[in-house]
C-alpha positions, -999 to +999 in steps of 0.1 A: +000+000+000+013+035-007+025+057+022-002+078+038+014+112+045-010+119+074-001+087+091+036+091+084+037+123+104+023+107+135+051+105+161+036+079+184+051+048+169+038+015+182+028-021+177-006-014+163-017-025+128-004+000+103+022+011+128+037+045+125+075+047+126+100+072+115+079+089+088+071+055+071+041+033+072+057+000+083+026-022+085+032-059+079+066-051+063+080-036+095+106-062+105+118-066+069+121-028+065+141-026+097+165-052+085+170-032+053+176+000+072+202-018+093+221-026+061+225+011+053+230+025+089+259+049+096+291+030+102+284+003+076+305-001+045+273+002+024+264+035+039+299+047+032+295+038-004+261+055-006+275+087+010+303+087-017+276+085-044+258+115-028+290+135-025+297+128-062+262+141-070+252+109-088+222+087-087+219+050-082+195+021-078+207-009-058+190-043-055+198-067-027+197-103-038+211-122-068+186-151-067+168-164-099+138-142-092+159-110-093+179-121-123+147-129-142+139-092-144+175-082-153+187-075-188+220-062-201+248-052-179+277-073-169+286-099-143+312-089-117+309-113-087+335-093-068+338-082-031+319-051-021+338-019-013+325+016-009+349+028-037+336+002-062+300+011-055+308+048-061+325+041-094+298+017-107+272+044-099+287+064-128+267+041-151+230+045-155+220+009-148+211-008-116+237-025-093+229-060-080+244-070-046+242-102-028+215-104+000+240-096+027+257-068+006+291-086+009+296-089-029+287-070-061+270-095-084+262-073-114+263-037-126+248-015-153+217-038-153+184-028-168+155-038-146+121-048-161+095-053-134+059-055-145+044-022-154+011-032-139+025-031-103+012+000-086+036+028-076+032+062-060+066+074-072+071+098-102+108+095-112+119+066-134+145+053-110+122+055-080+092+040-098+114+010-109+127+006-074+092+005-058+079-020-084+109-043-078+105-041-040+068-048-042+070-077-067+100-095-053+100-085-017+137-077-017+153-045-003+159-018-029+178+014-023+178+045-045+200+075-044+184+106-059+209+127-079+186+158-080+173+157-044+204+142-027+184+117-008+185+080-001+153+060+000+149+024+011+121+002-003+109-032+010+076-048+001+049-021+004+070+000+027+094+028+019+115+051+040+137+081+032+168+082+053+171+113+075+203+131+084+219+117+116+217+151+133+180+153+128+174+118+140+195+125+172+174+156+179+142+136+175+155+108+197+165+133+223+130+147+224+115+112+227+139+104+255+128+135+273+092+124+270+102+089+283+118+104+313+087+124+322+063+094+318+088+071+336+087+094+366+049+094+366+050+056+362+073+051+392+052+074+415+020+057+405+035+022+409+048+030+444+014+043+454-003+012+440+020-010+461+011+010+492-027+008+485-024-030+477-010-039+511-037-016+527-064-032+506-077+001+493-071+000+456-095+015+431-097+010+394-084+045+389-052+036+408-046+008+384-053+029+353-029+056+367-001+030+364-010+016+330-013+050+312+023+063+318+037+028+315+022+023+280+035+058+270+070+047+281+067+016+259+055+036+229+082+062+230+109+036+237+098+018+205+100+051+186+136+056+198+145+021+190+134+028+154+157+058+152+185+036+166+182+012+137+188+040+113+215+058+134+236+027+136+269+033+155+259+070+159+232+060+184+253+042+209+248+066+238+211+070+230+208+032+231+223+031+266+199+058+278+167+043+264+176+008+276+181+021+312+148+041+311+127+013+296+142-016+316+115-037+333+085-015+323+069-040+299+072-068+324+057-046+352+028-037+330+022-074+323+021-082+360-002-053+368-026-065+341-023-101+354-033-088+388-064-068+378-077-080+344-113-092+347-119-128+337-150-148+330-154-158+366-157-121+377-172-105+346-197-078+354-187-074+391-160-055+409-126-069+408-128-079+444-162-096+442-174-131+432-140-149+437-149-171+466-120-195+468-111-185+432-130-216+419-167-213+421-184-206+389-153-206+368-155-218+332-132-217+303-137-191+276-158-215+255-181-223+284-168-258+290-157-270+324-119-270+327-099-302+332-064-304+346-036-311+321-006-328+337-013-310+370-014-275+356-043-253+366-061-244+333-073-211+350-037-199+351-033-204+313-067-188+307-058-158+329-025-153+310-043-155+277-068-129+289-039-107+301-022-109+267-054-099+250-058-069+274-021-058+268-027-060+230-058-039+234-039-014+254-013-012+227-040-007+201-055+024+219-050+057+201-033+085+220-066+101+228-081+069+240-051+061+262-055+095+279-091+087+286-090+066+317-124+049+311-110+034+279-081+019+298-104+005+324-125-011+296-093-028+283-091-046+317-126-058+312-145-033+334-178-019+321-170+016+308-199+032+327-198+064+348-182+057+382-162+027+370-129+044+381-142+046+417-149+008+419-127-011+444-102-035+429-082-064+445-049-076+432-043-113+427-008-108+441+014-116+410+034-083+411+042-082+448+051-119+448+075-113+420+093-088+442+101-115+467+135-131+464+139-168+453+102-174+446+098-192+413+070-185+387+055-220+393+053-213+431+038-179+425+011-194+403+002-220+430+000-194+457-023-172+436-044-203+427-047-211+464-056-177+478-071-160+447-066-124+460-038-105+477-059-096+508-065-133+515-028-140+510-018-113+534-041-129+560-028-164+555-008-181+583+024-200+579+003-233+580-019-220+552+012-212+530+027-246+537-003-263+522+006-248+488+024-273+466+061-267+464+061-244+495+078-259+525+083-244+559+113-222+549+097-209+517+064-202+536+083-182+562+102-163+535+070-154+517+053-143+550+083-123+561+086-106+527+050-096+526+052-083+562+082-061+553+061-046+525+034-038+549+058-022+573+075-002+545+040+010+534+032+022+570+065+041+573+061+058+539+025+068+548+036+086+579+070+100+569 
């Protein structure tokens, strides 16, 4: 599909269908386009060659891949089969024809080739070189790069996606702006998360408190993805930016997943508050298709169903537009709450996944069994050592470790409240 200029200008890159990224519509060709951009990133030998072509004020069309499908649309030219060097690329660009490289750009297969893709393939380009490049990329799904002699630009094509390379300085400026936004949202996320932890141990969480964590966390993820897109194109010029964004985004996605696991509404509590209708965590539960669950090799099918429901909620959260994400009711609806007036004031009870993950030396399997046994965090907080020892895989030492860890969280919450 052709690039939509309106979509291309949207700066909120993301994992949604038709994702926006770096002024290009990536859509289903996103991963392939990123691979192509990595080939021409600053610091690579191919980028050095392209820069030499630009400096010489010449044009070029370069196709990656010398397989039979590519050779079938090639006429004329001559076979080289020689190692790639930036200098050779610059010299070969003096000729009008296309240059054929191997898929990894390590060798120059042919030069001065005339490309003959089908004229019926749609293209939004106007220049002869760029129209040919887009048609080849669409028909063969191989990376194609053009250097414009008149505009002094480099454009990468792959499948239905295209992207014009930006100057490194401009990309660094945009990445810096995105990092600044990540820092602001990360600060909000940390504050909201600390408050949620305090409210959880005091059993006074509302839906609004959960939404207050999901909103900035999702914004951190989105801007992090945007910066990662810039980093692909920046290559070695983005080393320091990569260190910054990795530090800022570390652990945010996993924390969002645990928060959603704690509060997403499942079939057994649909239509009621998060803390209602969970007696024992078993009564009335059914699988999503309405059938009664059966145990598979000792694994609780409710845990698998819960994780699947959490994955759906996370995907729905990622699909929200910016305006929807800023509307708290829409975020609550993602978790399965009825988007009615007053929904944000409803009480909510955590299952305990996130706080249990904060405890040292407690495995994922043990956490699942604890959540299965107690269903909600308030019940877990009230559990005695004897109750915890009844959980499979939890002996006396582990039970005491869990109990002491949760007690320390309660004490820390009280201290923070009155400091």
